[in-house]
C-alpha positions as CSV (number, residue, x, y, z in Angstrom):
1,M,15.9,-37.6,-15.7
2,Q,17.6,-35.2,-13.3
3,F,14.7,-35.5,-10.9
4,R,14.4,-39.1,-10.8
5,N,18.3,-39.7,-10.4
6,S,17.9,-37.1,-7.3
7,V,15.5,-39.1,-5.6
8,K,17.4,-42.1,-6.5
9,N,20.4,-41.2,-4.7
10,F,18.9,-39.4,-2.4
11,V,16.9,-42.5,-1.0
12,R,20.0,-44.8,-1.5
13,R,23.0,-42.6,0.6
14,D,20.2,-41.6,3.4
15,Q,17.5,-44.0,3.4
16,V,15.2,-41.3,6.0
17,F,12.7,-40.7,3.2
18,D,11.8,-44.2,2.1
19,F,9.2,-43.4,-0.4
20,L,8.5,-46.1,-1.6
21,K,7.4,-48.2,1.3
22,P,4.2,-47.4,3.2
23,Q,4.3,-46.1,6.2
24,Q,3.5,-48.2,8.9
25,H,4.6,-46.8,12.8
26,P,3.7,-49.5,15.4
27,L,2.3,-49.3,17.8
28,L,4.7,-47.9,20.8
29,D,4.8,-49.1,24.8
30,T,5.7,-45.6,26.3
31,R,4.2,-46.5,29.8
32,H,7.2,-45.9,31.1
33,N,7.2,-41.5,29.7
34,I,10.5,-43.3,28.0
35,L,10.5,-43.2,24.2
36,L,14.3,-44.2,23.6
37,Y,16.2,-47.0,25.0
38,L,20.0,-47.4,24.7
39,E,21.4,-49.7,27.7
40,G,25.1,-50.9,27.8
41,V,25.7,-50.0,24.2
42,T,29.0,-50.4,22.8
43,K,30.8,-50.7,19.6
44,S,34.4,-51.2,18.5
45,F,36.2,-50.4,15.0
46,D,39.5,-51.8,15.0
47,G,40.0,-52.2,18.4
48,F,39.5,-48.6,19.0
49,K,36.3,-48.5,21.2
50,A,33.8,-45.9,19.9
51,I,31.4,-46.2,22.0
52,N,31.7,-47.7,25.7
53,D,29.4,-49.1,27.6
54,L,26.9,-46.5,26.4
55,N,23.4,-45.5,28.6
56,L,20.7,-43.1,27.4
57,Y,17.4,-42.6,28.0
58,I,15.5,-39.8,25.7
59,K,11.5,-39.2,27.7
60,E,8.7,-38.7,25.8
61,G,8.6,-34.7,23.9
62,E,11.9,-34.6,25.4
63,L,14.9,-32.0,23.9
64,R,17.5,-33.4,24.5
65,C,20.9,-32.1,23.7
66,I,24.4,-34.0,23.5
67,I,27.9,-32.7,23.5
68,G,31.1,-34.0,22.8
69,P,34.8,-33.4,21.7
70,N,35.6,-34.8,18.4
71,G,35.7,-38.3,18.7
72,A,33.3,-38.7,21.7
73,G,31.0,-40.8,20.4
74,K,28.0,-38.6,18.9
75,T,27.8,-40.0,15.1
76,T,28.0,-43.7,16.2
77,M,25.5,-43.1,19.0
78,M,23.4,-42.0,16.2
79,D,24.2,-43.9,13.1
80,I,23.7,-47.0,16.1
81,I,19.9,-45.5,16.9
82,T,19.0,-44.9,13.2
83,G,20.6,-48.6,12.3
84,K,22.9,-47.6,10.0
85,T,25.7,-49.3,12.4
86,Q,25.2,-52.5,14.5
87,P,26.6,-52.5,18.0
88,D,29.1,-55.0,19.4
89,E,26.8,-55.3,22.7
90,G,23.9,-54.0,24.5
91,Q,20.4,-52.8,24.1
92,V,18.1,-50.2,21.4
93,W,14.7,-49.6,21.9
94,L,12.0,-47.2,20.4
95,G,9.2,-47.6,23.7
96,S,10.1,-50.7,26.0
97,N,8.2,-53.3,23.2
98,I,10.6,-51.8,19.4
99,N,14.2,-53.5,19.7
100,L,15.4,-51.7,16.9
101,L,18.4,-53.9,16.7
102,Q,16.4,-56.4,14.8
103,M,15.2,-53.7,12.0
104,D,17.0,-52.3,8.9
105,E,17.6,-48.2,8.1
106,A,14.0,-48.6,6.8
107,E,12.3,-49.9,9.0
108,I,13.6,-47.8,11.8
109,A,12.6,-44.7,9.8
110,N,9.1,-45.9,9.4
111,A,9.0,-46.4,12.9
112,G,9.2,-43.4,13.6
113,V,12.6,-42.1,14.0
114,G,14.4,-39.5,11.8
115,R,17.3,-38.0,11.5
116,K,18.6,-34.5,10.0
117,F,22.4,-34.7,9.0
118,Q,24.7,-31.8,9.3
119,K,24.4,-30.9,5.2
120,P,20.4,-30.3,3.9
121,T,19.8,-32.9,1.5
122,V,16.7,-31.3,0.3
123,F,15.4,-31.4,-4.0
124,E,16.5,-28.0,-5.1
125,C,15.3,-28.4,-7.9
126,L,12.0,-28.9,-7.1
127,S,9.6,-26.1,-5.0
128,V,9.4,-26.0,-1.3
129,W,6.0,-27.3,-1.9
130,Q,6.8,-30.2,-3.8
131,N,9.5,-30.9,-1.3
132,L,7.7,-31.4,1.3
133,E,4.7,-33.0,-1.1
134,L,7.6,-35.5,-2.0
135,A,8.2,-36.4,1.8
136,M,4.1,-37.0,2.3
137,A,4.3,-39.6,-0.5
138,G,3.6,-42.7,2.5
139,E,1.9,-45.5,0.3
140,R,1.7,-43.5,-3.3
141,S,4.5,-44.7,-6.2
142,V,7.0,-41.6,-6.1
143,W,6.8,-41.2,-9.3
144,R,3.0,-40.5,-8.7
145,V,3.0,-37.8,-6.3
146,F,2.6,-35.0,-8.1
147,R,0.0,-36.3,-10.7
148,A,-2.1,-36.7,-7.9
149,S,-4.0,-34.3,-6.0
150,L,-4.1,-33.7,-2.2
151,N,-7.2,-34.0,-0.3
152,G,-8.2,-31.2,2.6
153,E,-6.3,-32.8,5.5
154,Q,-3.1,-33.5,3.5
155,R,-3.1,-30.1,2.6
156,D,-4.0,-28.7,5.7
157,E,-0.9,-30.4,7.2
158,L,1.7,-29.4,4.8
159,N,0.3,-25.7,5.6
160,R,0.8,-26.0,8.9
161,V,4.8,-27.6,8.6
162,L,5.1,-24.2,6.7
163,T,4.5,-22.1,9.0
164,L,5.7,-23.8,11.0
165,I,8.7,-23.7,9.4
166,G,8.9,-20.3,8.9
167,L,8.9,-20.6,4.8
168,E,4.5,-20.2,4.1
169,D,5.8,-17.6,1.9
170,H,8.5,-19.3,0.2
171,A,6.6,-22.0,-1.0
172,N,6.5,-21.5,-4.5
173,L,10.5,-20.9,-4.7
174,L,13.2,-23.3,-5.8
175,A,14.8,-25.3,-2.9
176,G,18.6,-24.6,-4.6
177,N,17.2,-20.9,-4.4
178,L,16.2,-20.9,-0.4
179,F,19.2,-19.8,2.1
180,H,21.7,-22.2,3.6
181,G,19.4,-22.3,7.1
182,Q,16.1,-21.7,5.3
183,K,17.4,-25.2,3.4
184,Q,18.4,-27.0,7.1
185,W,14.4,-25.9,8.4
186,L,12.9,-27.2,5.2
187,E,14.8,-30.6,5.3
188,I,13.1,-31.0,9.1
189,G,9.6,-30.0,7.8
190,M,10.4,-32.8,5.4
191,L,10.9,-35.0,8.0
192,L,7.8,-33.4,9.9
193,M,6.3,-34.9,6.9
194,Q,6.7,-38.4,8.0
195,K,5.4,-37.8,11.4
196,P,8.0,-39.1,13.6
197,K,8.4,-40.1,17.2
198,L,11.8,-38.8,17.4
199,L,13.4,-36.4,15.7
200,L,17.4,-36.7,15.5
201,V,19.0,-33.5,14.8
202,D,23.1,-33.7,13.8
203,E,24.6,-29.9,14.0
204,P,21.6,-28.0,13.2
205,V,23.3,-24.4,13.2
206,A,26.5,-25.0,11.8
207,G,27.2,-22.2,9.1
208,M,23.8,-20.1,10.3
209,T,24.1,-16.4,10.9
210,H,23.0,-15.2,14.5
211,Q,19.6,-14.7,12.8
212,E,19.0,-17.8,11.8
213,M,20.6,-20.2,15.0
214,D,17.6,-18.1,16.9
215,R,15.1,-18.7,14.4
216,T,16.5,-22.7,14.7
217,A,16.3,-22.2,18.1
218,E,12.8,-21.5,18.1
219,L,11.8,-24.1,15.5
220,L,13.0,-27.0,17.9
221,T,12.0,-25.6,21.1
222,S,9.0,-25.8,19.7
223,L,8.3,-29.5,18.4
224,A,9.1,-30.8,21.8
225,G,6.5,-32.2,23.8
226,A,4.7,-33.3,20.1
227,H,8.4,-35.0,19.8
228,S,11.3,-36.4,21.5
229,V,14.2,-34.0,20.0
230,V,17.5,-35.2,20.1
231,V,20.4,-32.3,19.3
232,V,24.3,-32.8,18.8
233,E,25.6,-29.4,18.3
234,H,29.2,-28.3,19.3
235,D,28.2,-24.2,19.6
236,M,27.3,-23.4,23.1
237,D,25.7,-20.2,23.1
238,F,23.6,-22.1,21.3
239,V,22.7,-25.4,23.7
240,R,22.4,-22.8,26.6
241,S,19.1,-21.1,24.6
242,I,17.4,-24.5,23.9
243,A,18.0,-27.6,26.3
244,S,17.2,-28.1,29.6
245,R,18.6,-30.9,29.9
246,V,22.1,-31.8,28.0
247,S,24.5,-35.4,28.0
248,V,28.1,-35.1,28.1
249,L,29.9,-37.5,25.8
250,H,33.3,-38.8,26.2
251,Q,35.4,-41.2,24.7
252,G,32.2,-43.1,24.2
253,H,31.2,-43.2,27.6
254,M,28.4,-41.2,29.6
255,L,30.2,-38.7,31.1
256,A,28.1,-36.1,33.1
257,E,24.2,-35.0,32.7
258,G,21.8,-33.0,34.0
259,S,21.2,-28.9,33.0
260,M,23.5,-27.0,31.1
261,S,24.8,-25.0,34.5
262,E,25.3,-28.1,36.5
263,V,27.1,-30.1,33.4
264,Q,29.6,-27.1,32.8
265,S,30.3,-27.0,36.9
266,D,30.9,-30.8,36.3
267,P,35.3,-31.0,36.7
268,R,34.9,-33.8,35.0
269,V,33.9,-32.0,31.9
270,K,35.7,-29.0,32.7
271,E,39.0,-31.4,31.9
272,V,38.2,-33.4,29.3
273,Y,35.8,-31.0,27.4
274,L,36.2,-27.1,28.7
275,G,40.3,-27.8,28.5
276,E,40.2,-26.8,32.1
277,S,42.0,-29.0,35.2
């Protein structure tokens, strides 16, 4: 009963792992090397513009960091990309042929968009291996996942992800017994089992030790290339360690883009984000 309730609540809350539907990633048109397009996106809440004519373009295989003060619109932006929130204006495309605004959250996840929230949401009553196996469910019913044996290809993929996230020695450990950083890595692994094209990662190093932060930096940089990775983060040292390109949001608008050194030297960024004039 506890396991059934955990699955029910998890799917209803995030809809990132939609185990009850087959994975049917549509064919993406990325001939222009752009995976994600946000163009002229605006969203208001009770007259307040959380997103204001936002343009953002993420290349295939790119690792992009999004920074900005509280209230800059970072969370609303990710809510719009994943279908949790509909914008008032603008366009959001995956590749040049998949209109994300015409899809619901589950369809967007099945199209290849995975979102990692700040607080890890893993099944603590299951082992690390079982968490990853459940995320691999695909066309199988959730309730049949642990009754059917994995084939060789599936087992190899699960072991590959286990090694990638650094939990190969903890496969049989209950997820509830993992350290905070390890839970974060496990959830990233669960997303990877869904074979996403785009990973949205929200404040991945909040509450981590320095050692865990270093390992997370290694993990995220290793994912770039095979995946496009968008990281929202407040820790500037961490951003500096992973980002080749940074986007700065302010009042829902794109304030600046470039390398970390470029945005740090931008007078507008110094004024509104770093508190300098």
